[in-house]
Structures are given as C-alpha cells and as structure tokens.
N, C-alpha and C positions, 0 to 999 in steps of 0.2 A: 254338513259339508260332505259332498260326494267324494268318492275315491279318485275320480279324475281331477277334481279341483285340488285335492291333496297332492296328487302326483305332479300337477302343474306348478303348485307352489314350491314343492321340493326341487323341481327342475329349475325354477327361477332362482332359488337360493344357490344351487350348484352353479348356475350360470354366473351369478355374482361372485362366487368364490373363484371361478376360473378366470373371469375378467380381472379380478384383483391380482391374482397370481401372474397374469400376463403383464399387467401394468406396473407392478411394483418390484418384481424380481429380475435380477440380471443374470442369475445362474441358469445355464442352458438346461440342466436337468429339471429344475423347478418349472421352467417355461414349458418343457415337454409335458410334464405332469399336469400343468394348468391347461394345456391344450387337450389332453385326454379328459380332464374333468368337463371341459366345454363340450366335447363330443358326446360324453355320457349324458350331460344335461340335455343336449339336443335330442338324443334318443329317448330319454325319459319324457320329454315334452311331446315327442311324436307318438309315443305309446299312450300318453294321457289324452291327446286329441283323438286317437284311434278308439279309445275306450269311453269316449264322452257319451255315446248312446249305448246302453247296456246290451240291447238285443242285436245291434248292428256292428259288432266288432269284426273287422276285416283281417283275415290271416295274412294278407299281403303286407300289412304294416309290420308284422313280426319278422317277415322275410327281409324287408328293407332294414330293419333294426339290426338283424344278424349280419347283413352285408356291410352296413356302416361300421359296426363294431369290429368286424374282421379287417376292413381296410384301415380303420383307425389304429388297431394294434400293430399292423404292418408299418404304418407311418411312425408310430412310437418306437418300434424296434429299430427302424432306420435312423431316427433321430438320436436315439441313445448310442447307437454304434458310431454315428458322426460325432457326438459329444465325447465319446471315448477316444476317438482318433485325434480330436482337437486337444484333449487333455494330454495325450501322449506327446503331441508335437509342441504345445505351448506351456504345459504344466498348469493350466487353469481352465475353468469352464465359465469364466466371466464373459458375458456377451460383448462387453465393451473392449475386451482384450483381443477380439477378433480383428480389430483394425490393423493389428500387426501383420496380418496375412496379405495386406495390400503391398504392392511394390514389386 
C-alpha cells in the first residue's frame, strides 16, 4: 500500500467522522468542529492526490492547502464567536433552540 493510498484512506475516515458529527449533533460547537474535520479531510485528500506520483509533486498543492486551512480557521473562529454570542443571549448552544430568534 502506497503512502498516497494510506493518506486517502485516512482522509476518507476523517470525512466519515465529520459527516457523522454534522448529521448527529445539535450542539453548535460540535457542528463547527465537525466542519473543521471535514475541511481537514478535504485538505488531506488533496495532498494525497497531489502526492500520487512520487516524482511529480506540485508545490502549488501545498499553497492551496495552506490557504484553505487559513480560511477554514477564520470561519471556525467566526462560528465560535457566533456560538458564544448565541449562548450569552439564549443560554444554550442547541441548534434547535435557535428557532426562538424568529419573530
């Protein structure tokens, strides 16, 4: 088994964990963490596809991965700040309780 196949299998497992976290959890913080796991799985898969041919590794893939991780961390920081503001206002971070904001 090559290293790129191992990286791709790991990315697939991380993708499954992230999708499970999105589908099963109602807590906003756990949902944000699941989204970050999905972003990291996508970056790992991108690196695995980049390293599929040992002599033809492109440095542009590494640049894209760094940019994706930087943007993902900014989104996670904004989401956690939003979850903190929701907790201060409603006293809970349950996603279904956000329906009280309507009206």
